[in-house]
Backbone as XML, in Angstrom:
<?xml version="1.0"?>
<chain id="A" units="angstrom">
  <residue number="1" name="UNK">
    <atom name="N" x="-11.519" y="-43.488" z="1.107"/>
    <atom name="CA" x="-10.746" y="-42.420" z="1.691"/>
    <atom name="C" x="-10.608" y="-41.289" z="0.677"/>
  </residue>
  <residue number="2" name="UNK">
    <atom name="N" x="-10.952" y="-40.063" z="1.109"/>
    <atom name="CA" x="-10.853" y="-38.899" z="0.215"/>
    <atom name="C" x="-9.458" y="-38.312" z="0.243"/>
  </residue>
  <residue number="3" name="UNK">
    <atom name="N" x="-8.994" y="-37.904" z="-0.925"/>
    <atom name="CA" x="-7.696" y="-37.231" z="-0.995"/>
    <atom name="C" x="-7.906" y="-35.739" z="-0.787"/>
  </residue>
  <residue number="4" name="UNK">
    <atom name="N" x="-7.109" y="-35.151" z="0.062"/>
    <atom name="CA" x="-7.159" y="-33.702" z="0.298"/>
    <atom name="C" x="-6.151" y="-33.055" z="-0.636"/>
  </residue>
  <residue number="5" name="UNK">
    <atom name="N" x="-6.582" y="-32.078" z="-1.435"/>
    <atom name="CA" x="-5.624" y="-31.440" z="-2.345"/>
    <atom name="C" x="-4.560" y="-30.684" z="-1.566"/>
  </residue>
  <residue number="6" name="UNK">
    <atom name="N" x="-3.406" y="-30.541" z="-2.188"/>
    <atom name="CA" x="-2.315" y="-29.822" z="-1.531"/>
    <atom name="C" x="-2.725" y="-28.386" z="-1.264"/>
  </residue>
  <residue number="7" name="UNK">
    <atom name="N" x="-2.507" y="-27.920" z="-0.049"/>
    <atom name="CA" x="-2.861" y="-26.526" z="0.232"/>
    <atom name="C" x="-1.909" y="-25.584" z="-0.498"/>
  </residue>
  <residue number="8" name="UNK">
    <atom name="N" x="-2.427" y="-24.445" z="-0.881"/>
    <atom name="CA" x="-1.586" y="-23.458" z="-1.552"/>
    <atom name="C" x="-0.704" y="-22.779" z="-0.519"/>
  </residue>
  <residue number="9" name="UNK">
    <atom name="N" x="0.415" y="-22.280" z="-0.977"/>
    <atom name="CA" x="1.313" y="-21.586" z="-0.059"/>
    <atom name="C" x="0.806" y="-20.176" z="0.195"/>
  </residue>
  <residue number="10" name="UNK">
    <atom name="N" x="1.300" y="-19.550" z="1.252"/>
    <atom name="CA" x="0.875" y="-18.189" z="1.575"/>
    <atom name="C" x="1.139" y="-17.206" z="0.435"/>
  </residue>
  <residue number="11" name="UNK">
    <atom name="N" x="2.336" y="-17.243" z="-0.185"/>
    <atom name="CA" x="2.567" y="-16.311" z="-1.298"/>
    <atom name="C" x="1.605" y="-16.518" z="-2.466"/>
  </residue>
  <residue number="12" name="UNK">
    <atom name="N" x="1.254" y="-17.777" z="-2.746"/>
    <atom name="CA" x="0.308" y="-18.045" z="-3.830"/>
    <atom name="C" x="-1.077" y="-17.493" z="-3.495"/>
  </residue>
  <residue number="13" name="UNK">
    <atom name="N" x="-1.515" y="-17.685" z="-2.247"/>
    <atom name="CA" x="-2.812" y="-17.168" z="-1.833"/>
    <atom name="C" x="-2.835" y="-15.641" z="-1.884"/>
  </residue>
  <residue number="14" name="UNK">
    <atom name="N" x="-1.744" y="-15.000" z="-1.441"/>
    <atom name="CA" x="-1.672" y="-13.547" z="-1.474"/>
    <atom name="C" x="-1.680" y="-13.038" z="-2.915"/>
  </residue>
  <residue number="15" name="UNK">
    <atom name="N" x="-0.979" y="-13.738" z="-3.809"/>
    <atom name="CA" x="-0.955" y="-13.334" z="-5.215"/>
    <atom name="C" x="-2.354" y="-13.402" z="-5.826"/>
  </residue>
  <residue number="16" name="UNK">
    <atom name="N" x="-3.128" y="-14.408" z="-5.468"/>
    <atom name="CA" x="-4.506" y="-14.517" z="-5.968"/>
    <atom name="C" x="-5.372" y="-13.377" z="-5.439"/>
  </residue>
  <residue number="17" name="UNK">
    <atom name="N" x="-5.226" y="-13.064" z="-4.144"/>
    <atom name="CA" x="-5.984" y="-11.944" z="-3.565"/>
    <atom name="C" x="-5.590" y="-10.635" z="-4.233"/>
  </residue>
  <residue number="18" name="UNK">
    <atom name="N" x="-4.289" y="-10.470" z="-4.484"/>
    <atom name="CA" x="-3.792" y="-9.249" z="-5.107"/>
    <atom name="C" x="-4.396" y="-9.066" z="-6.501"/>
  </residue>
  <residue number="19" name="UNK">
    <atom name="N" x="-4.437" y="-10.136" z="-7.283"/>
    <atom name="CA" x="-5.029" y="-10.058" z="-8.617"/>
    <atom name="C" x="-6.522" y="-9.750" z="-8.544"/>
  </residue>
  <residue number="20" name="UNK">
    <atom name="N" x="-7.195" y="-10.328" z="-7.558"/>
    <atom name="CA" x="-8.620" y="-10.085" z="-7.387"/>
    <atom name="C" x="-8.884" y="-8.615" z="-7.052"/>
  </residue>
  <residue number="21" name="UNK">
    <atom name="N" x="-8.005" y="-8.016" z="-6.248"/>
    <atom name="CA" x="-8.145" y="-6.595" z="-5.900"/>
    <atom name="C" x="-7.818" y="-5.722" z="-7.112"/>
  </residue>
  <residue number="22" name="UNK">
    <atom name="N" x="-6.721" y="-6.061" z="-7.815"/>
    <atom name="CA" x="-6.256" y="-5.241" z="-8.941"/>
    <atom name="C" x="-7.244" y="-5.256" z="-10.105"/>
  </residue>
  <residue number="23" name="UNK">
    <atom name="N" x="-8.126" y="-6.261" z="-10.133"/>
    <atom name="CA" x="-9.140" y="-6.330" z="-11.172"/>
    <atom name="C" x="-10.073" y="-5.126" z="-11.069"/>
  </residue>
  <residue number="24" name="UNK">
    <atom name="N" x="-10.289" y="-4.627" z="-9.841"/>
    <atom name="CA" x="-11.231" y="-3.536" z="-9.603"/>
    <atom name="C" x="-10.584" y="-2.205" z="-9.273"/>
  </residue>
  <residue number="25" name="UNK">
    <atom name="N" x="-9.321" y="-2.201" z="-8.853"/>
    <atom name="CA" x="-8.653" y="-0.977" z="-8.413"/>
    <atom name="C" x="-7.655" y="-0.535" z="-9.469"/>
  </residue>
  <residue number="26" name="UNK">
    <atom name="N" x="-7.811" y="0.700" z="-9.932"/>
    <atom name="CA" x="-6.893" y="1.240" z="-10.928"/>
    <atom name="C" x="-6.649" y="2.709" z="-10.638"/>
  </residue>
  <residue number="27" name="UNK">
    <atom name="N" x="-5.421" y="3.160" z="-10.855"/>
    <atom name="CA" x="-5.066" y="4.540" z="-10.588"/>
    <atom name="C" x="-4.950" y="5.343" z="-11.864"/>
  </residue>
  <residue number="28" name="UNK">
    <atom name="N" x="-5.187" y="6.646" z="-11.756"/>
    <atom name="CA" x="-5.051" y="7.545" z="-12.898"/>
    <atom name="C" x="-4.192" y="8.727" z="-12.471"/>
  </residue>
  <residue number="29" name="UNK">
    <atom name="N" x="-3.975" y="9.678" z="-13.366"/>
    <atom name="CA" x="-3.160" y="10.846" z="-13.031"/>
    <atom name="C" x="-3.856" y="11.693" z="-11.969"/>
  </residue>
  <residue number="30" name="UNK">
    <atom name="N" x="-5.186" y="11.817" z="-12.055"/>
    <atom name="CA" x="-5.923" y="12.632" z="-11.088"/>
    <atom name="C" x="-6.064" y="11.898" z="-9.752"/>
  </residue>
  <residue number="31" name="UNK">
    <atom name="N" x="-6.197" y="10.580" z="-9.806"/>
    <atom name="CA" x="-6.413" y="9.776" z="-8.606"/>
    <atom name="C" x="-5.542" y="8.520" z="-8.679"/>
  </residue>
  <residue number="32" name="UNK">
    <atom name="N" x="-4.249" y="8.649" z="-8.326"/>
    <atom name="CA" x="-3.351" y="7.498" z="-8.431"/>
    <atom name="C" x="-3.641" y="6.438" z="-7.372"/>
  </residue>
  <residue number="33" name="UNK">
    <atom name="N" x="-3.040" y="5.295" z="-7.583"/>
    <atom name="CA" x="-3.206" y="4.160" z="-6.677"/>
    <atom name="C" x="-2.117" y="4.210" z="-5.617"/>
  </residue>
  <residue number="34" name="UNK">
    <atom name="N" x="-2.510" y="4.160" z="-4.351"/>
    <atom name="CA" x="-1.568" y="4.104" z="-3.236"/>
    <atom name="C" x="-1.330" y="2.635" z="-2.908"/>
  </residue>
  <residue number="35" name="UNK">
    <atom name="N" x="-0.163" y="2.131" z="-3.289"/>
    <atom name="CA" x="0.171" y="0.716" z="-3.161"/>
    <atom name="C" x="0.982" y="0.502" z="-1.890"/>
  </residue>
  <residue number="36" name="UNK">
    <atom name="N" x="0.657" y="-0.531" z="-1.139"/>
    <atom name="CA" x="1.393" y="-0.870" z="0.070"/>
    <atom name="C" x="2.048" y="-2.228" z="-0.122"/>
  </residue>
  <residue number="37" name="UNK">
    <atom name="N" x="3.352" y="-2.305" z="0.193"/>
    <atom name="CA" x="4.055" y="-3.585" z="0.219"/>
    <atom name="C" x="4.636" y="-3.758" z="1.607"/>
  </residue>
  <residue number="38" name="UNK">
    <atom name="N" x="4.421" y="-4.924" z="2.170"/>
    <atom name="CA" x="4.848" y="-5.194" z="3.530"/>
    <atom name="C" x="5.773" y="-6.401" z="3.523"/>
  </residue>
  <residue number="39" name="UNK">
    <atom name="N" x="6.983" y="-6.239" z="4.026"/>
    <atom name="CA" x="7.859" y="-7.388" z="4.237"/>
    <atom name="C" x="7.901" y="-7.658" z="5.734"/>
  </residue>
  <residue number="40" name="UNK">
    <atom name="N" x="8.690" y="-8.624" z="6.147"/>
    <atom name="CA" x="8.740" y="-8.941" z="7.573"/>
    <atom name="C" x="9.352" y="-7.802" z="8.382"/>
  </residue>
  <residue number="41" name="UNK">
    <atom name="N" x="10.315" y="-7.078" z="7.794"/>
    <atom name="CA" x="10.991" y="-6.008" z="8.539"/>
    <atom name="C" x="10.561" y="-4.612" z="8.126"/>
  </residue>
  <residue number="42" name="UNK">
    <atom name="N" x="10.197" y="-4.422" z="6.875"/>
    <atom name="CA" x="9.971" y="-3.075" z="6.355"/>
    <atom name="C" x="8.593" y="-2.931" z="5.736"/>
  </residue>
  <residue number="43" name="UNK">
    <atom name="N" x="8.233" y="-1.683" z="5.440"/>
    <atom name="CA" x="6.982" y="-1.394" z="4.740"/>
    <atom name="C" x="7.262" y="-0.292" z="3.721"/>
  </residue>
  <residue number="44" name="UNK">
    <atom name="N" x="6.624" y="-0.392" z="2.575"/>
    <atom name="CA" x="6.845" y="0.530" z="1.470"/>
    <atom name="C" x="5.499" y="1.029" z="0.961"/>
  </residue>
  <residue number="45" name="UNK">
    <atom name="N" x="5.478" y="2.262" z="0.467"/>
    <atom name="CA" x="4.256" y="2.816" z="-0.123"/>
    <atom name="C" x="4.635" y="3.530" z="-1.410"/>
  </residue>
  <residue number="46" name="UNK">
    <atom name="N" x="3.808" y="3.389" z="-2.439"/>
    <atom name="CA" x="4.041" y="4.037" z="-3.729"/>
    <atom name="C" x="2.756" y="4.648" z="-4.236"/>
  </residue>
  <residue number="47" name="UNK">
    <atom name="N" x="2.897" y="5.721" z="-4.991"/>
    <atom name="CA" x="1.772" y="6.282" z="-5.740"/>
    <atom name="C" x="2.002" y="5.936" z="-7.198"/>
  </residue>
  <residue number="48" name="UNK">
    <atom name="N" x="1.043" y="5.244" z="-7.813"/>
    <atom name="CA" x="1.212" y="4.743" z="-9.176"/>
    <atom name="C" x="0.090" y="5.247" z="-10.069"/>
  </residue>
  <residue number="49" name="UNK">
    <atom name="N" x="0.472" y="5.778" z="-11.228"/>
    <atom name="CA" x="-0.487" y="6.146" z="-12.271"/>
    <atom name="C" x="-0.526" y="4.984" z="-13.256"/>
  </residue>
  <residue number="50" name="UNK">
    <atom name="N" x="-1.610" y="4.205" z="-13.235"/>
    <atom name="CA" x="-1.705" y="3.010" z="-14.078"/>
    <atom name="C" x="-1.955" y="3.331" z="-15.543"/>
  </residue>
  <residue number="51" name="UNK">
    <atom name="N" x="-2.506" y="4.501" z="-15.827"/>
    <atom name="CA" x="-2.792" y="4.859" z="-17.211"/>
    <atom name="C" x="-1.484" y="5.096" z="-17.964"/>
  </residue>
  <residue number="52" name="UNK">
    <atom name="N" x="-0.602" y="5.925" z="-17.393"/>
    <atom name="CA" x="0.685" y="6.196" z="-18.049"/>
    <atom name="C" x="1.781" y="5.250" z="-17.577"/>
  </residue>
  <residue number="53" name="UNK">
    <atom name="N" x="1.442" y="4.326" z="-16.675"/>
    <atom name="CA" x="2.358" y="3.297" z="-16.183"/>
    <atom name="C" x="3.628" y="3.879" z="-15.588"/>
  </residue>
  <residue number="54" name="UNK">
    <atom name="N" x="3.450" y="4.826" z="-14.653"/>
    <atom name="CA" x="4.628" y="5.390" z="-14.006"/>
    <atom name="C" x="4.377" y="5.558" z="-12.510"/>
  </residue>
  <residue number="55" name="UNK">
    <atom name="N" x="5.471" y="5.539" z="-11.762"/>
    <atom name="CA" x="5.424" y="5.731" z="-10.326"/>
    <atom name="C" x="5.622" y="7.211" z="-10.034"/>
  </residue>
  <residue number="56" name="UNK">
    <atom name="N" x="4.706" y="7.799" z="-9.291"/>
    <atom name="CA" x="4.762" y="9.226" z="-8.994"/>
    <atom name="C" x="5.644" y="9.495" z="-7.786"/>
  </residue>
  <residue number="57" name="UNK">
    <atom name="N" x="5.478" y="8.706" z="-6.718"/>
    <atom name="CA" x="6.273" y="8.886" z="-5.496"/>
    <atom name="C" x="6.412" y="7.554" z="-4.791"/>
  </residue>
  <residue number="58" name="UNK">
    <atom name="N" x="7.477" y="7.435" z="-4.009"/>
    <atom name="CA" x="7.697" y="6.219" z="-3.241"/>
    <atom name="C" x="8.337" y="6.562" z="-1.906"/>
  </residue>
  <residue number="59" name="UNK">
    <atom name="N" x="7.983" y="5.803" z="-0.872"/>
    <atom name="CA" x="8.514" y="6.016" z="0.480"/>
    <atom name="C" x="8.708" y="4.651" z="1.119"/>
  </residue>
  <residue number="60" name="UNK">
    <atom name="N" x="9.785" y="4.515" z="1.891"/>
    <atom name="CA" x="9.974" y="3.303" z="2.684"/>
    <atom name="C" x="10.296" y="3.698" z="4.118"/>
  </residue>
  <residue number="61" name="UNK">
    <atom name="N" x="10.229" y="2.736" z="5.014"/>
    <atom name="CA" x="10.525" y="3.047" z="6.405"/>
    <atom name="C" x="12.015" y="3.001" z="6.701"/>
  </residue>
  <residue number="62" name="UNK">
    <atom name="N" x="12.840" y="2.842" z="5.692"/>
    <atom name="CA" x="14.287" y="2.874" z="5.883"/>
    <atom name="C" x="14.791" y="4.241" z="6.305"/>
  </residue>
  <residue number="63" name="UNK">
    <atom name="N" x="14.043" y="5.287" z="5.967"/>
    <atom name="CA" x="14.444" y="6.651" z="6.342"/>
    <atom name="C" x="14.021" y="6.993" z="7.768"/>
  </residue>
  <residue number="64" name="UNK">
    <atom name="N" x="13.121" y="6.189" z="8.354"/>
    <atom name="CA" x="12.610" y="6.442" z="9.691"/>
    <atom name="C" x="13.387" y="5.560" z="10.659"/>
  </residue>
  <residue number="65" name="UNK">
    <atom name="N" x="14.075" y="6.195" z="11.595"/>
    <atom name="CA" x="15.022" y="5.455" z="12.427"/>
    <atom name="C" x="14.371" y="4.706" z="13.583"/>
  </residue>
  <residue number="66" name="UNK">
    <atom name="N" x="13.627" y="5.408" z="14.420"/>
    <atom name="CA" x="13.190" y="4.810" z="15.677"/>
    <atom name="C" x="11.717" y="4.432" z="15.637"/>
  </residue>
  <residue number="67" name="UNK">
    <atom name="N" x="11.311" y="3.645" z="16.611"/>
    <atom name="CA" x="9.910" y="3.298" z="16.765"/>
    <atom name="C" x="9.636" y="1.860" z="16.399"/>
  </residue>
  <residue number="68" name="UNK">
    <atom name="N" x="8.452" y="1.420" z="16.794"/>
    <atom name="CA" x="8.016" y="0.075" z="16.446"/>
    <atom name="C" x="7.549" y="0.065" z="14.997"/>
  </residue>
  <residue number="69" name="UNK">
    <atom name="N" x="7.328" y="-1.134" z="14.463"/>
    <atom name="CA" x="6.971" y="-1.249" z="13.047"/>
    <atom name="C" x="5.669" y="-0.533" z="12.725"/>
  </residue>
  <residue number="70" name="UNK">
    <atom name="N" x="4.694" y="-0.577" z="13.612"/>
    <atom name="CA" x="3.418" y="0.082" z="13.358"/>
    <atom name="C" x="3.586" y="1.598" z="13.365"/>
  </residue>
  <residue number="71" name="UNK">
    <atom name="N" x="4.418" y="2.108" z="14.272"/>
    <atom name="CA" x="4.675" y="3.553" z="14.329"/>
    <atom name="C" x="5.403" y="4.017" z="13.062"/>
  </residue>
  <residue number="72" name="UNK">
    <atom name="N" x="6.353" y="3.213" z="12.604"/>
    <atom name="CA" x="7.067" y="3.564" z="11.373"/>
    <atom name="C" x="6.118" y="3.521" z="10.178"/>
  </residue>
  <residue number="73" name="UNK">
    <atom name="N" x="5.146" y="2.606" z="10.201"/>
    <atom name="CA" x="4.170" y="2.516" z="9.116"/>
    <atom name="C" x="3.305" y="3.766" z="9.058"/>
  </residue>
  <residue number="74" name="UNK">
    <atom name="N" x="2.895" y="4.282" z="10.209"/>
    <atom name="CA" x="2.122" y="5.525" z="10.251"/>
    <atom name="C" x="2.945" y="6.667" z="9.680"/>
  </residue>
  <residue number="75" name="UNK">
    <atom name="N" x="4.239" y="6.704" z="10.023"/>
    <atom name="CA" x="5.123" y="7.744" z="9.497"/>
    <atom name="C" x="5.272" y="7.624" z="7.988"/>
  </residue>
  <residue number="76" name="UNK">
    <atom name="N" x="5.308" y="6.395" z="7.462"/>
    <atom name="CA" x="5.380" y="6.188" z="6.005"/>
    <atom name="C" x="4.143" y="6.764" z="5.337"/>
  </residue>
  <residue number="77" name="UNK">
    <atom name="N" x="2.968" y="6.543" z="5.940"/>
    <atom name="CA" x="1.726" y="7.106" z="5.407"/>
    <atom name="C" x="1.755" y="8.624" z="5.371"/>
  </residue>
  <residue number="78" name="UNK">
    <atom name="N" x="2.284" y="9.239" z="6.428"/>
    <atom name="CA" x="2.371" y="10.702" z="6.472"/>
    <atom name="C" x="3.353" y="11.226" z="5.424"/>
  </residue>
  <residue number="79" name="UNK">
    <atom name="N" x="4.484" y="10.522" z="5.262"/>
    <atom name="CA" x="5.482" y="10.949" z="4.267"/>
    <atom name="C" x="4.942" y="10.840" z="2.843"/>
  </residue>
  <residue number="80" name="UNK">
    <atom name="N" x="4.215" y="9.760" z="2.543"/>
    <atom name="CA" x="3.668" y="9.615" z="1.188"/>
    <atom name="C" x="2.607" y="10.673" z="0.942"/>
  </residue>
  <residue number="81" name="UNK">
    <atom name="N" x="1.877" y="11.075" z="1.999"/>
    <atom name="CA" x="0.885" y="12.140" z="1.857"/>
    <atom name="C" x="1.570" y="13.467" z="1.554"/>
  </residue>
  <residue number="82" name="UNK">
    <atom name="N" x="2.703" y="13.739" z="2.207"/>
    <atom name="CA" x="3.458" y="14.963" z="1.932"/>
    <atom name="C" x="3.938" y="14.998" z="0.487"/>
  </residue>
  <residue number="83" name="UNK">
    <atom name="N" x="4.483" y="13.861" z="0.026"/>
    <atom name="CA" x="4.971" y="13.806" z="-1.358"/>
    <atom name="C" x="3.821" y="13.959" z="-2.351"/>
  </residue>
  <residue number="84" name="UNK">
    <atom name="N" x="2.676" y="13.393" z="-2.026"/>
    <atom name="CA" x="1.517" y="13.503" z="-2.909"/>
    <atom name="C" x="1.044" y="14.944" z="-2.988"/>
  </residue>
  <residue number="85" name="UNK">
    <atom name="N" x="0.988" y="15.622" z="-1.857"/>
    <atom name="CA" x="0.555" y="17.023" z="-1.851"/>
    <atom name="C" x="1.537" y="17.889" z="-2.635"/>
  </residue>
  <residue number="86" name="UNK">
    <atom name="N" x="2.835" y="17.579" z="-2.522"/>
    <atom name="CA" x="3.841" y="18.323" z="-3.292"/>
    <atom name="C" x="3.645" y="18.117" z="-4.789"/>
  </residue>
  <residue number="87" name="UNK">
    <atom name="N" x="3.127" y="16.953" z="-5.173"/>
    <atom name="CA" x="2.863" y="16.664" z="-6.585"/>
    <atom name="C" x="1.477" y="17.136" z="-7.008"/>
  </residue>
  <residue number="88" name="UNK">
    <atom name="N" x="0.710" y="17.731" z="-6.076"/>
    <atom name="CA" x="-0.611" y="18.252" z="-6.407"/>
    <atom name="C" x="-1.712" y="17.194" z="-6.370"/>
  </residue>
  <residue number="89" name="UNK">
    <atom name="N" x="-1.514" y="16.150" z="-5.592"/>
    <atom name="CA" x="-2.490" y="15.064" z="-5.513"/>
    <atom name="C" x="-3.147" y="15.076" z="-4.136"/>
  </residue>
  <residue number="90" name="UNK">
    <atom name="N" x="-4.473" y="15.018" z="-4.129"/>
    <atom name="CA" x="-5.213" y="14.985" z="-2.865"/>
    <atom name="C" x="-6.003" y="13.685" z="-2.729"/>
  </residue>
  <residue number="91" name="UNK">
    <atom name="N" x="-6.554" y="13.170" z="-3.829"/>
    <atom name="CA" x="-7.360" y="11.956" z="-3.789"/>
    <atom name="C" x="-6.574" y="10.788" z="-4.373"/>
  </residue>
  <residue number="92" name="UNK">
    <atom name="N" x="-6.657" y="9.643" z="-3.688"/>
    <atom name="CA" x="-5.988" y="8.430" z="-4.152"/>
    <atom name="C" x="-6.939" y="7.249" z="-4.020"/>
  </residue>
  <residue number="93" name="UNK">
    <atom name="N" x="-6.532" y="6.127" z="-4.608"/>
    <atom name="CA" x="-7.235" y="4.858" z="-4.464"/>
    <atom name="C" x="-6.298" y="3.946" z="-3.677"/>
  </residue>
  <residue number="94" name="UNK">
    <atom name="N" x="-6.779" y="3.357" z="-2.591"/>
    <atom name="CA" x="-5.925" y="2.547" z="-1.725"/>
    <atom name="C" x="-5.877" y="1.106" z="-2.212"/>
  </residue>
  <residue number="95" name="UNK">
    <atom name="N" x="-4.662" y="0.586" z="-2.395"/>
    <atom name="CA" x="-4.437" y="-0.797" z="-2.814"/>
    <atom name="C" x="-3.668" y="-1.496" z="-1.701"/>
  </residue>
  <residue number="96" name="UNK">
    <atom name="N" x="-4.347" y="-2.386" z="-0.981"/>
    <atom name="CA" x="-3.718" y="-3.046" z="0.156"/>
    <atom name="C" x="-2.804" y="-4.188" z="-0.265"/>
  </residue>
  <residue number="97" name="UNK">
    <atom name="N" x="-2.754" y="-4.494" z="-1.551"/>
    <atom name="CA" x="-1.802" y="-5.461" z="-2.081"/>
    <atom name="C" x="-2.012" y="-6.890" z="-1.638"/>
  </residue>
  <residue number="98" name="UNK">
    <atom name="N" x="-3.250" y="-7.275" z="-1.339"/>
    <atom name="CA" x="-3.521" y="-8.643" z="-0.935"/>
    <atom name="C" x="-3.355" y="-8.885" z="0.548"/>
  </residue>
  <residue number="99" name="UNK">
    <atom name="N" x="-2.917" y="-7.879" z="1.291"/>
    <atom name="CA" x="-2.777" y="-8.009" z="2.735"/>
    <atom name="C" x="-4.095" y="-7.666" z="3.412"/>
  </residue>
  <residue number="100" name="UNK">
    <atom name="N" x="-4.272" y="-8.160" z="4.634"/>
    <atom name="CA" x="-5.433" y="-7.794" z="5.423"/>
    <atom name="C" x="-5.354" y="-6.318" z="5.770"/>
  </residue>
  <residue number="101" name="UNK">
    <atom name="N" x="-6.496" y="-5.639" z="5.765"/>
    <atom name="CA" x="-6.538" y="-4.239" z="6.185"/>
    <atom name="C" x="-6.503" y="-4.234" z="7.705"/>
  </residue>
  <residue number="102" name="UNK">
    <atom name="N" x="-5.293" y="-4.375" z="8.237"/>
    <atom name="CA" x="-5.120" y="-4.573" z="9.667"/>
    <atom name="C" x="-3.665" y="-4.289" z="9.999"/>
  </residue>
  <residue number="103" name="UNK">
    <atom name="N" x="-3.382" y="-3.832" z="11.184"/>
    <atom name="CA" x="-2.007" y="-3.669" z="11.626"/>
    <atom name="C" x="-1.252" y="-2.613" z="10.859"/>
  </residue>
  <residue number="104" name="UNK">
    <atom name="N" x="-0.117" y="-3.006" z="10.263"/>
    <atom name="CA" x="0.761" y="-2.040" z="9.593"/>
    <atom name="C" x="0.138" y="-1.468" z="8.333"/>
  </residue>
  <residue number="105" name="UNK">
    <atom name="N" x="-0.648" y="-2.260" z="7.611"/>
    <atom name="CA" x="-1.309" y="-1.762" z="6.396"/>
    <atom name="C" x="-2.326" y="-0.689" z="6.773"/>
  </residue>
  <residue number="106" name="UNK">
    <atom name="N" x="-3.085" y="-0.934" z="7.820"/>
    <atom name="CA" x="-4.052" y="0.053" z="8.305"/>
    <atom name="C" x="-3.331" y="1.290" z="8.828"/>
  </residue>
  <residue number="107" name="UNK">
    <atom name="N" x="-2.161" y="1.107" z="9.461"/>
    <atom name="CA" x="-1.391" y="2.235" z="9.975"/>
    <atom name="C" x="-0.926" y="3.140" z="8.839"/>
  </residue>
  <residue number="108" name="UNK">
    <atom name="N" x="-0.531" y="2.564" z="7.701"/>
    <atom name="CA" x="-0.145" y="3.374" z="6.542"/>
    <atom name="C" x="-1.345" y="4.188" z="6.053"/>
  </residue>
  <residue number="109" name="UNK">
    <atom name="N" x="-2.496" y="3.530" z="5.978"/>
    <atom name="CA" x="-3.705" y="4.217" z="5.523"/>
    <atom name="C" x="-4.086" y="5.349" z="6.474"/>
  </residue>
  <residue number="110" name="UNK">
    <atom name="N" x="-4.024" y="5.086" z="7.774"/>
    <atom name="CA" x="-4.363" y="6.121" z="8.751"/>
    <atom name="C" x="-3.379" y="7.281" z="8.694"/>
  </residue>
  <residue number="111" name="UNK">
    <atom name="N" x="-2.100" y="6.978" z="8.527"/>
    <atom name="CA" x="-1.088" y="8.034" z="8.413"/>
    <atom name="C" x="-1.296" y="8.877" z="7.175"/>
  </residue>
  <residue number="112" name="UNK">
    <atom name="N" x="-1.670" y="8.238" z="6.066"/>
    <atom name="CA" x="-1.929" y="8.979" z="4.830"/>
    <atom name="C" x="-3.149" y="9.887" z="4.994"/>
  </residue>
  <residue number="113" name="UNK">
    <atom name="N" x="-4.173" y="9.386" z="5.682"/>
    <atom name="CA" x="-5.363" y="10.215" z="5.940"/>
    <atom name="C" x="-5.019" y="11.394" z="6.835"/>
  </residue>
  <residue number="114" name="UNK">
    <atom name="N" x="-4.190" y="11.150" z="7.863"/>
    <atom name="CA" x="-3.751" y="12.240" z="8.745"/>
    <atom name="C" x="-2.971" y="13.274" z="7.958"/>
  </residue>
  <residue number="115" name="UNK">
    <atom name="N" x="-2.193" y="12.809" z="6.971"/>
    <atom name="CA" x="-1.396" y="13.709" z="6.144"/>
    <atom name="C" x="-2.217" y="14.504" z="5.152"/>
  </residue>
  <residue number="116" name="UNK">
    <atom name="N" x="-3.493" y="14.156" z="4.981"/>
    <atom name="CA" x="-4.357" y="14.937" z="4.114"/>
    <atom name="C" x="-4.834" y="14.257" z="2.851"/>
  </residue>
  <residue number="117" name="UNK">
    <atom name="N" x="-4.512" y="12.988" z="2.652"/>
    <atom name="CA" x="-4.992" y="12.283" z="1.477"/>
    <atom name="C" x="-6.420" y="11.805" z="1.691"/>
  </residue>
  <residue number="118" name="UNK">
    <atom name="N" x="-7.209" y="11.783" z="0.630"/>
    <atom name="CA" x="-8.589" y="11.330" z="0.706"/>
    <atom name="C" x="-8.744" y="10.032" z="-0.072"/>
  </residue>
  <residue number="119" name="UNK">
    <atom name="N" x="-9.333" y="9.038" z="0.593"/>
    <atom name="CA" x="-9.685" y="7.766" z="-0.071"/>
    <atom name="C" x="-10.686" y="7.026" z="0.756"/>
  </residue>
</chain>
């Protein structure tokens, strides 16, 4: 009888995917990293300069009152694009944070593209 190893938990699997992505994705002052964090209720987006290790802008859906989660995610993408343009940033690198590029994560990306960010 073969022993089946214990399956990893979802957070552990996501952390491994996140590290695998971060190995190749890095932000700079000219082209910061657009980071997405998704919880069960909310979604957050940040612009991060990895060279100087600072956060340029951050947006959450707490400021957006109405709508479904996907609609609020699109609005978060548009808001982060506005803040980026105010800071003089047009090009970014998208970091999906170990999540599937689907649903709310994709909605943030689409909203950011609608807002004028290039990636």
